[in-house]
N, C-alpha and C positions, 0 to 999 in steps of 0.2 A: 543257743536258743534254749529257752525254758519251756516246760510244758505247763499249760494252764490246766485247771481242774477239768475242763471239757475235753482234754486231750489235744487241743490245738497248740501250735507252736507260738510262744510269745517271744518277742525280741528281747535280747538281753543287752542292755546298754550299760557302759560304765557310769558311775555316779557323776562324772565330770562331763558327760555327753550333753552338748548344747543342741537346741532345736531352733529352727527359724521358720518363718512362714514361707510356704511355696508360693509361686505366682497365683495359684488358685486360692490359697489361703488369704493372700493380700486382697484379692478381688472380693472374696467372701466377707472379709472384715470391712472393706469399703462399702459393700452392699448393705451390710448390717447397719453401719452408721447412717447411711442414707435413708434406710427404712425407719430408723428411730427418729431422725430429724423430721421425716415426713409425717410420722405419727403425732408429732406435736401440734399439728393442725387441729386435731381433736383434743378436747380436754379429758383428763381422767386416766387412770392407770390401765383401764381396759384397752385403750388404743395402743399403749406401749406394749402390753403383753401380747396383743394380737399381732403387732408388727414383728416382734421377736419370734413368735410361733410360726407365722407365715414365712419368715426368712429361713428358719430352720427347716421347715417342710420342703421348701423349694430346693434346698441343697442336700437333703437327706441327712441333716445334722440334728443335734439336740439344742434347744434354745440356750442352754448354759455354755455351749461351745464358743459363744461370742466372748465370754470371759477369757478363755484360753487364747483365742486369736488376738484379743486386745492386749494381752500381756506380752505377746511377741511382736507387737507392732513396732516397738522401738529397737529391736535387735534380738539376737540369739540369747537364749537362757536355758539353764538346766531345769530338770523337773523340780528339784529342790527350790530353786529361785522362784519358779512359777507358784509352787505351793506356798512359799512364804509370802509372796505378793498377794495371794488370794486368801490368806489366813483371815478368818472372820467374815468372809463373803459367802460361805456356805459349803463349798466342796472340802472333803477331807483329803489328806495326803494320798491315800490309796485311790481315791476317785480321780485325783489329778493325773497320776501315772496311767490309769486306765484310759482317761480321756486323751492323753498325749498319744498313747499307743493307737487308739482308734483314729485320731486325726492324722497320724502318720500313714496309717493304712488307707485312709480316704484321700490322701494326697494334699491335705490342707497344711500340713507341717512336714518338714524334712529334717533329718539329722544333719548337723553341720560336720563336714569332714574336716578334721584338723589339718593344718598344713604339715608337710613332712618335717621331721626333726632335722635340725641343721647338721651338716656333717661334723664329725668330731674334729677338734683342732689338731693340726699336725703335731706330732711328737718330735721334740728336739732332743737329741741324745748328746 
């Protein structure tokens, strides 16, 4: 574990650590998509922004969290892969890592536990 500036413990994951949506995260992502589709009944950007804000408030999330949940919809990814996919969408790389840490703590994402290494091949002498 790493210490954050506030003295709290931060998880320390290897660069190759992959994350996936938890069941709660999949449900939150589906709820977000449904809210956005429902907001199309009204015209204008305001209905879209209101739908995203209301969705985030119901789940104690940040509206931008929908981006991260959407990136994991197709399967596990590393923090670097998420950052590359969102390049140009607004969040900086440091914000991506902080968001992943927060979403893991909230139970929306979970670290993928890699399968055990295969046993070594038997040696023949």
